[in-house]
C-alpha positions in Angstrom: 0.1 0.0 0.0 1.4 3.4 -0.6 1.0 6.2 1.8 -1.7 8.0 -0.2 -4.5 5.3 -0.2 -6.7 3.8 2.4 -8.6 0.4 2.1 -11.6 -0.4 4.3 -12.6 -4.1 4.4 -15.4 -5.5 6.3 -15.9 -9.3 6.4 -19.2 -10.7 7.1 -19.9 -7.8 9.7 -17.5 -9.9 12.1 -14.0 -8.4 11.2 -12.8 -5.0 9.8 -9.4 -4.2 8.4 -8.5 -0.5 7.7 -5.3 0.7 6.1 -4.0 4.1 6.0 -4.5 4.6 9.7 -2.5 7.5 11.3 -3.5 7.3 14.9 -6.1 5.5 17.0 -7.6 8.1 19.2 -10.0 6.1 21.3 -12.0 2.7 21.5 -14.2 0.7 23.5 -16.3 -2.4 22.7 -18.9 -0.2 21.0 -16.9 2.4 19.0 -13.3 2.9 17.5 -12.5 6.6 16.6 -9.3 7.1 14.7 -7.4 9.3 12.1 -6.8 8.0 8.6 -4.9 9.6 5.8 -8.3 10.8 4.5 -9.7 12.2 7.7 -11.1 11.0 10.9 -13.2 7.8 11.0 -15.4 6.0 13.3 -16.7 2.3 13.5 -19.7 1.3 15.7 -20.7 -2.1 16.7 -21.0 -4.3 19.6 -18.4 -6.6 21.4 -15.5 -5.1 19.3 -12.0 -5.7 20.2 -8.7 -4.4 19.1 -7.0 -7.5 17.5 -3.7 -5.6 15.9 -2.8 -2.0 15.4 0.4 -1.8 13.1 1.1 1.9 13.6 4.4 1.3 11.1 2.3 0.2 8.2 -1.0 2.2 9.4 -3.1 -1.1 9.7 -5.9 -1.5 12.1 -7.8 -4.8 12.6 -10.9 -5.0 14.7 -13.0 -8.1 15.7 -16.6 -8.0 16.9 -20.2 -7.3 15.5 -19.4 -4.4 13.0 -22.7 -2.2 12.5 -21.0 0.8 10.7 -18.1 2.7 9.3 -18.1 6.3 8.6 -15.9 9.3 8.1 -16.5 11.9 10.7 -15.6 15.6 11.8 -12.7 15.8 14.4 -14.2 15.2 17.7 -14.8 18.6 19.5 -15.1 20.4 16.0 -18.8 21.2 15.2 -20.3 22.3 12.0 -20.7 25.9 13.5 -17.2 26.3 14.6 -16.0 25.5 11.1 -18.2 28.0 9.5 -17.5 30.9 12.0 -13.7 30.5 12.1 
């Protein structure tokens, strides 16, 4: 993988692999929040666990029940704050 691409793979809603991860910000069994080369992202689900975080290669691997993946705004940065900067 080159440093300008990111791949998100969700397998049978039980495993998620993300490449292009820059930093894992926070996680628990219901949510993972992290920074990718394309912006901030969030994975929501149930009984999720961190299997592997390879910070050298930017790969994140999660097991559990994956309900959703989405790109999100940086936490604490609301749309109103962005508009009125």
